[in-house]
C-alpha positions in Angstrom: -76.6 -33.2 29.4 -75.1 -32.7 32.8 -71.4 -33.6 33.0 -70.2 -35.7 35.9 -67.6 -34.4 38.3 -65.1 -36.9 36.8 -65.7 -35.6 33.3 -65.4 -32.0 34.4 -62.1 -32.9 36.1 -60.8 -34.6 32.9 -61.8 -31.6 30.9 -60.0 -29.2 33.2 -56.9 -31.3 33.1 -57.0 -31.4 29.3 -57.5 -27.6 29.1 -54.5 -27.1 31.4 -52.3 -29.4 29.3 -53.4 -27.6 26.2 -52.6 -24.3 27.7 -49.1 -25.5 28.7 -48.5 -26.8 25.2 -49.6 -23.5 23.6 -47.3 -21.6 26.0 -44.4 -23.8 25.2 -44.9 -23.3 21.5 -45.1 -19.5 22.0 -41.9 -19.6 24.0 -40.2 -21.7 21.3 -41.3 -19.2 18.6 -40.2 -16.3 20.7 -36.8 -18.0 21.1 -36.3 -17.7 17.4 -37.5 -14.1 17.2 -34.1 -12.5 17.9 -32.4 -10.6 15.1 -29.2 -12.7 14.7 -27.1 -9.8 13.5 -28.2 -7.6 16.4 -27.6 -10.6 18.7 -24.0 -10.7 17.5 -23.5 -7.0 18.3 -22.4 -5.8 21.7 -21.8 -2.3 23.1 -23.4 1.1 22.8 -24.3 2.4 19.3 -22.4 5.6 20.0 -19.2 4.0 21.2 -16.0 5.7 20.1 -14.5 2.4 18.9 -16.6 0.6 16.3 -15.3 -2.9 15.6 -16.5 -5.3 13.0 -14.8 -8.7 13.3 -14.6 -11.5 10.8 -14.0 -14.7 12.7 -13.3 -18.4 12.5 -14.3 -19.8 15.9 -11.6 -22.6 15.7 -8.8 -20.1 14.9 -6.4 -19.8 17.9 -5.6 -16.2 17.1 -9.4 -15.5 17.2 -9.6 -17.0 20.7 -6.7 -14.8 21.8 -8.4 -11.7 20.2 -11.7 -12.6 21.8 -10.1 -12.7 25.2 -8.4 -9.3 24.7 -11.6 -7.8 23.4 -13.5 -9.0 26.4 -10.9 -7.6 28.7 -11.1 -4.2 27.2 -14.9 -4.2 26.9 -15.2 -5.1 30.6 -12.9 -2.2 31.4 -14.3 0.3 29.0 -18.0 -0.8 28.4 -19.1 2.5 27.0 -16.3 2.9 24.6 -16.4 -0.2 22.4 -19.0 -1.7 20.1 -18.3 -5.0 18.4 -20.2 -6.9 15.7 -19.1 -10.4 14.9 -19.3 -11.8 11.4 -18.5 -15.3 10.1 -15.5 -16.3 8.1 -15.1 -20.0 8.6 -11.9 -21.5 7.1 -13.1 -25.1 6.5 -10.0 -26.1 4.6 -8.0 -25.4 7.7 -10.3 -26.1 10.6 -12.5 -29.3 10.7 -15.1 -27.7 13.0 -15.2 -24.2 11.6 -18.6 -24.5 9.9 -20.1 -26.5 12.7 -19.0 -23.9 15.3 -20.3 -21.1 13.1 -23.7 -22.9 12.7 -24.1 -23.3 16.5 -23.2 -19.6 16.9 -25.7 -18.5 14.3 -28.5 -20.7 15.9 -27.8 -19.4 19.4 -27.8 -15.9 17.9 -31.3 -16.5 16.5 -32.4 -17.1 20.1 -30.6 -14.0 21.5 -28.0 -16.2 23.2 -25.0 -15.6 21.1 -22.8 -13.9 23.7 -23.4 -16.4 26.6 -22.6 -19.2 24.2 -19.6 -17.4 22.6 -18.1 -16.5 26.0 -18.2 -20.2 26.9 -17.0 -21.7 23.7 -14.0 -19.4 23.0 -12.1 -19.9 26.2 -12.5 -23.6 25.9 -11.3 -23.7 22.2 -8.1 -25.6 22.9 -10.2 -28.5 24.4 -13.0 -28.9 21.9 -10.9 -28.3 18.8 -9.1 -31.7 19.5 -12.4 -33.6 19.4 -13.5 -35.7 16.5 -17.1 -34.6 17.0 -18.0 -31.4 18.8 -21.8 -31.6 18.9 -21.9 -33.1 22.3 -19.8 -30.4 24.0 -21.5 -27.6 22.0 -24.9 -28.9 23.1 -23.8 -28.9 26.7 -22.5 -25.4 26.4 -25.7 -24.2 24.7 -27.9 -25.7 27.3 -25.8 -24.1 30.0 -26.2 -20.7 28.2 -30.0 -21.1 28.4 -30.6 -22.0 24.8 -33.9 -23.8 23.8 -32.5 -27.1 22.7 -35.5 -28.2 20.6 -35.2 -25.0 18.6 -31.4 -25.3 18.4 -31.7 -28.8 16.8 -34.3 -27.6 14.4 -32.2 -24.6 13.5 -29.0 -26.7 12.9 -30.9 -28.8 10.4 -32.0 -25.8 8.4 -30.1 -25.2 5.1 -30.4 -21.4 5.4 -28.0 -21.4 8.3 -24.9 -22.3 6.2 -26.2 -20.0 3.5 -26.2 -17.0 5.9 -22.7 -18.0 7.2 -21.2 -18.3 3.7 -22.9 -15.1 2.6 -21.1 -13.2 5.3 -17.8 -14.8 4.3 -18.4 -13.6 0.8 -19.0 -10.1 2.0 -15.8 -10.3 4.1 -13.8 -11.5 1.0 -15.2 -8.6 -1.0 -13.9 -6.3 1.8 -10.4 -7.7 1.5 -10.5 -10.3 4.3 -8.2 -13.2 3.7 -7.5 -14.6 7.1 -8.9 -14.6 10.7 -9.3 -12.7 12.8 -9.7 -9.6 10.7 -11.1 -6.5 12.4 -12.3 -3.3 11.0 -11.7 -0.8 13.7 -13.4 2.5 12.8 -13.2 1.1 9.2 -9.4 0.5 9.5 -8.5 -3.1 8.7 -6.5 -4.8 11.4 -5.4 -8.4 11.0 -4.6 -10.8 13.9 -5.2 -10.9 17.6 -1.9 -9.4 18.5 -2.5 -6.5 16.1 -5.9 -6.0 17.8 -4.2 -5.8 21.2 -1.8 -3.2 19.9 -4.6 -1.1 18.5 -6.6 -1.3 21.8 -3.5 -0.4 23.8 -2.7 2.6 21.5 -6.3 3.8 21.8 -6.8 3.5 25.5 -3.2 3.9 26.7 -1.4 6.0 24.1 2.3 6.4 24.5 3.2 9.8 26.0 
């Protein structure tokens, strides 16, 4: 049977729509293909300063430490490697677990650092809110996060399981408060203490 031009046009349109849908699905799946631990790591593997940080994103000292760490990493990009791990203090901070969940879900899309570097400087603003989902969603979208996949990820039970699993590991390593850093395996507690360590490493007293 010979198809009419109209039917051929409709078929072509349907094929194009189908191709677009498949492409979007592939892009969505790719958005979740990032290794979240690797996504939360920044700096060269052979950096002289290896830092593992246990963090509560609502902790003011953590925001201070994040600012100082960024300052030194911008200045010495080849000398510092940092890996961020979760240690939410839910009994102290109302949004601790929510913030960690958003961080984990953006990490699964390889967007941890763009989101992190937007959230932490604005901590004093969002921490006062009753509900932070709206502002976090805006920040995530600005960071290039796939919002459909973000919503799906946030609804997944394994996100909080991963977060609390890292907190358990931190506790086993002696972490009791945030921020706690392991700088070349040496435990350093607090943003101010981190600053002193960085100063001593890069600008030692003569």
